[in-house]
N, C-alpha and C positions, 0 to 999 in steps of 0.2 A: 252442536256447532264445533267443527273441526277444521283442520287445515293449518297452513302457516300462518294465515292472516284471516282476521275476523270477516265474516260475510257483511255485505252491505245492501242497502236500499237508498234510491235516490227519490225524495218527495219532490215532485214538480207538478206544474200545471200548464195550461195552454196560454195563459196570460197572467200578468201581474194583478194582484187584488183578488186572488181566488181563495186565499185562505191558507196558503202554503206554510207560513211561519207559525200560525197558531196551531195547526194540525201537526207540524213537525215538533213543535215544544211538547203539546199534549202526549204524542207518542213517546218522545224521549223521556219525559217524566214518568209516564205510566209503566214503561219498560224498566226504568230504574228501580221503581217501587216494587218490581218483581224480583229485584236482587240482581239484574244484570248490570255489567259495566257497558255503558253505551257512550260512545263518542259522536259528536256532530262534526259536520263539515259543511262549508257554504261554497257553492259554485260562484266564481266571479269575485269581484274586489269590494263587496260590501263589507264594511268594517263594524257594524252594528249587531248583526244577527249572531255572529260567532259568540259574543258574550252573553246572549240570551240561551245559547245551546249550552254553554258552560254552566249557567245557572240551573238549567233543567237537568242535566246530566251529572253535574259533579265533576266532569273531566274537560279538560281544556280542547276547545274546538279550534278550527283553522280554516283558512281560504285555500280552495284549489281552483286555478285559473288556466284554462287551456290555451289562451292566447299569450297571457304575460309570462308564463312559466315554461321553461324548456322542459324536455322529456326527464333529464335527470332529477331537476327539483320537483316537478309533479309526481313522479313516481316515488321519490324519496320521502316526500311529506305524507303521501297517502299511505305507503307502507309503514312508516313510523306510527302514524295514527292508528293503523289497524292491527299493530303488533301485539298490544297488551289488553284488548277489550273483547267483549263478546259480540259487539254489533256496531258498525258504522251506519248512522242514520243522517245522511246528507240532505241538504236543502238546496233546490234549485234556485235560479235566479230569473226573473222576468218570466217569459214563456220558455218552455222546454227546449226549443230550437232557436232562440233568440241569440244572436251573436253578431259579429262582424262578418263581411263577406270575405272569407279566407279559405285557405286549404282545409280539406276535411280533416277533422280532429283538432284543429288549431284556431277555433272561431270564437273561443270563449263561452260557447253555449253550454248549457247544463247537460245536453245530450252527449257531449264529447266525454264527459267524466263517466257516464253510464256505459258508453261504449268501452272506454279504455280500461276500466277496473271490473267490468261485468257486472254492474250493480243493476238489477232490475229496477223499473221505475213504478212508483207508487204515484198514479195520477190523481191529483186533486181537481175536481170539477165544481165551479160554483154553477148550479143548475137553476138559479133563479130566473124566471121568465121562460123556461123551456121545460120539455119533458123528453119524449123519445128523441128530439133532436139532439140532445146531449150526446147520444151515442154516436151521431155522425162525426161530432168533434173529436171524441174519443177514438173512432176508427181512423180519422185522419192522423191523429198522433201515432196510432199503432203501425200505420203503413209508410208514413213519411220517411223514417229513416230505418233501413234494414239492419243497422248495427245494434239496435237497442231492443228490449223487451218491455213492453208495457205489462206488468204483472197483475195489475188490479186497479180498481178506482175507489176513491172515497168520495162520496157526494156531499156537498156543502151547500148550505142555504136552502135546505129542503123544507117546503112550506107545510106539509101534511103527509100522512100516511099514504094517501091516494097519489099525491105527488111522487112520493118515493117508489111507489109500485109502478107508476108510468115510466119513470127514468129507468128503473131496473128492468122493465120489459124491453126497452131499447138496447140496454147492455147485453141482456141474454141473446138478442138476435145476432149480436156481432161476436159473442163469445168471450166477453170480458167479465171478469169476476168482480161483483160489488163487494168489497171488503167492510163497508161501513157507511153510514149516513148521519150527517149532523144536521139537526133543525136550525132554522133561521133564528139568530139571537145576536143582536147588535152588541151585547154586552161582552162577546167573546174578543172583540177587537182591542188591541193594545193601544195605549195612547201615542200619538204621533206628533211631530214637529216638522220644520221645513227640510231636514236632511233625512226623514224616515221616522222610525220608531224612536220615542224617547229612550235613551240609553238604559240598559238593564240596571246599571247601578244607581239610577235616578227615579226608577219606578218602585215607590215605596212599598207597594204591596205585592211585589213581583211573586214571592213564595205562595202567597195565597192565590194568585192568578195562575200559577203553574199547577198547583194541586187541583184547582178547579177545572182547567183543561184536561188534566189527566183523568179527573173523575168522569168528564163527559166523554173522553175517548174510550175509557174502559166500558162504558155503556153502549157506545155507539159503533165501535170498531172491533173486528175479530182479530185480537191481538196475536192469538196463536197462529193464526193464518198468515198474518204479516211476518212474523218471525219465521215461518216455514218458507215464505218465498225469498227471503234474503240470500244473496249469493255473491261469489266474487271470482274473478279469474286473475286476480292480482298475483304477480310473482316478485321476488327479490330484485330491487333495482341493481342494475349492472355497474353503477359508479355511485360514488359518494353523494350526498345531497347537498349541492352548493346553494348559497343564499348570498344576501347582501353582506359584504364585509363588515365587521365592526369598525366604527369611526374611532375607536380609542379602547384602552384596556378597562377602564372604569368610566362608564357612561352615565351621565346625569340625566334622568329622564323625567320631563314634567308630565304629572299624572293626577288629575282631578276632573271635575265636571266640565272644565273649560278645555282640557288637554287629554284626549282619550282616544282619538283615532289612530292606533298603531296596530299593525297586523301581527297576530300572534306568532306567525311563522319567522318574521323578522327578529323578533326578541329570542325566540328559541335558537335561530341560527347564530346570534351573537353569543349567546350563553355557550352553545356548543362550541364555539371557536375560542372559548377561554374567556370572554369578556364578562365583566361585572357590572350589573345595572342597579344604580341607586336612584330611587323615585324621590321627587319632591313636589310640593303644591304651591304653584304660583298664587291660587286663590287664598291659600293661608298664608300668604306674603312670606314664602320661604325661598331663599336664593338657591341656585344650583349648589350642591356640595363642593366645597373648596378642594377636597382631596381627589376630584374626578378630572379626567383629561379630555373630555369631550362632552358636549351638551346637546340634547335632541329635544325639540319642542314639537310634538305632533300635533296633528289637526284636532278639531272639536268644535267648541261653541264660544269662542272668545267674544264673538258679537253679541252674546247674551249676557255677558259678564264685563263689558268693557269699562264701566266705571270703576268696577271693584279692581280690575287689573290695573288701571291708570292710578290708583291710590295705593297699590302694593310697593311701596318704595324700597322695601328691603328686597324685594324679588328683581325689581327693575335694576336697582342699583349693583346687586350682586350679579345679574346677567351682564350688565355693561362692564363690570370689572372682570368677569370671567372670559369674555369675549376679547380682551386686550391681549391675551397669551395663548388661548386655547380654541379649538374649533367649536363653533355653534351653529346648528342647522334647524330650519323651521319648515315644516310641511303645512301648507293650507292655512289653517288657524294659527299655527305656530309662526308661519311666514308673516301673517298679519301683524302678530304681536311684535315680532322684530322690526317692523316698519316704524314709520313716523306716527301713524294716527289711525284710529278706527272711528268711522261715523256709525253709530248705532241705528236701529230702526226708526227711531224717533228724530233722527237728524242731528243729534249732539255728537259732536267730535270730541274724542278722547286720546290724549297723548299716550304714545306706546314707547318702546325702548329706543327707537331712533337709531338703530344699528344698521338698517337697510333703507335705501331712498325710495321708499314706497309708501302711499297712503291708501287706504281701502275704505269702502262703504257698504254697510248692510242696507241702508236706506235705498240705495240705487241698485236694486236687485236685477240680475240677470243669471239665468241657469248655464252653468259651465260644466260640461259632462263628456267624458269619453276616455279612452286609452291615450296614453302619451309614451312616445319614446324619444329618451333625451339622452344627448351626448353633451356631457359637460365640457366647457370651453377651456378649463384649466385643470391641472393635476392638483390633487388634494385629498384630504380624508373623504369628500364627497365627490372626487373627481375622477379622472380617466383611468386611473390605475384599475378600476373595477369595469371599465368598458361602458357601453351604453346602458342605461337603465330603463325598464319598463315600469310605468306607473299608471296611475288613474286620477282623474281630476272630476270633483263633484263638489260644487259650492255655488252659491248665490250672490256672494259678496264680489264687488267690482273694484278695480283699480281706479282711482280718481286722479292719481298724481304719481309719477315715478321718474326716477332717472333711467338711463339706457339699460334694458335688460341685458345681463351678462353672464348668467349662470350655465345655461345650456342651450343648445340648438334642439328644437322640439318638433315632432312630427306627430300626426294623429295614426290610427291604426292601419290606415291604408296607405301610410307613406307620405301623405301630403304635408308639406312643411307648414309649420305654424310660426316660424321665425324663432327668434331668441325669446327666452322666458327666464323669470326668476333673477335674483340678484346675488352677487358676490362683492363683499367689501371686508377687506382684511381677512380675520378669521371666520367671517360670518357669511352664511349662505342661506338661501330660502327660496322655495318654489311653492307654486299652488297645487303641484300634483303629489300624490302619495305614492312612494316607491314600492312596488310589488316584488321585484326582482332586479339583480344586477347582472 
């Protein structure tokens, strides 16, 4: 493995639910056990999978998003990630070509990353309920986008040796190499909840699961061939890697099972800009450190811990005192906690910090999903000095009562106005969208 940057592969599939994550994690851990330094990357705005990649590889993972990130940020993050490892093993999102209807290379689709960085695609196919017909799906993926190369396929959910042979027969007819086949086994699935996988830090037997996945991958997949297929056309970025400016010099970051959805590249960018990040746990009733000059409450699962947060009086009192003189920002779950109350799944209402005029409910669920482009209405640590922000919204909680939205004017990925969103009151701001780039 030579060259300025490590070679890479993109593990992708024609659709969600094909087994991308389990196969990616198994490959990452198996190659790490060979003594290789492997780094993961996740296409798109998913904030859960990178933590699993980090657990599997021992290296920090990150998100790469061809819609939300401009060229300098995208290239800078990818180059930084590939500079000190042996292999980049990236994971796609949804289907390989799924994204917004946008300009070529700027759709948010996983294929954009494969094309931009020269990463061949390792296609995962769930072949349950089909045999040679799986090759027709693979052939469509091979021919749909001439920018990318489908280097090989891993078959998943194989019912028997006969089933495997029939599927392989179809792949031979289209000239696509079968790199491995995993048998049908429901025990391979990782535990899930309403926003996706149960977080890596909450999966108590994660190490055993990762090693089990690696054992199965080593038996079922030709790892030497996988390594031989990795490639890249990545070059040094022409400009520095910009990211969201830090909101302060010392940033108090809430971090525990209720507050965990923060993009790794955001924290990396803050540290690179000279900021210091001090973590604290609201669930442990810890207030934001008094010697910090800004506080950030990321998203997570406060709706699952609403009663415990409501009784965390040191945290709530400390947060209220902090907000009297210094900026506080909440994203999604953090925004909910900054509001007046949260109604949990059972319909019980729990008082929150009361710093923003919003009340939310997890009992009255509705899926909110998509990219957001936001222009803050006022200048401030989270305001116009950084220009418009690009983010992503993904939650089931609903607003049941609020004052006039006054944080930002928001549109979707296609430029359709969604009106005003989020709130600003004094030093406190909050939104339901997670910022990806400024």
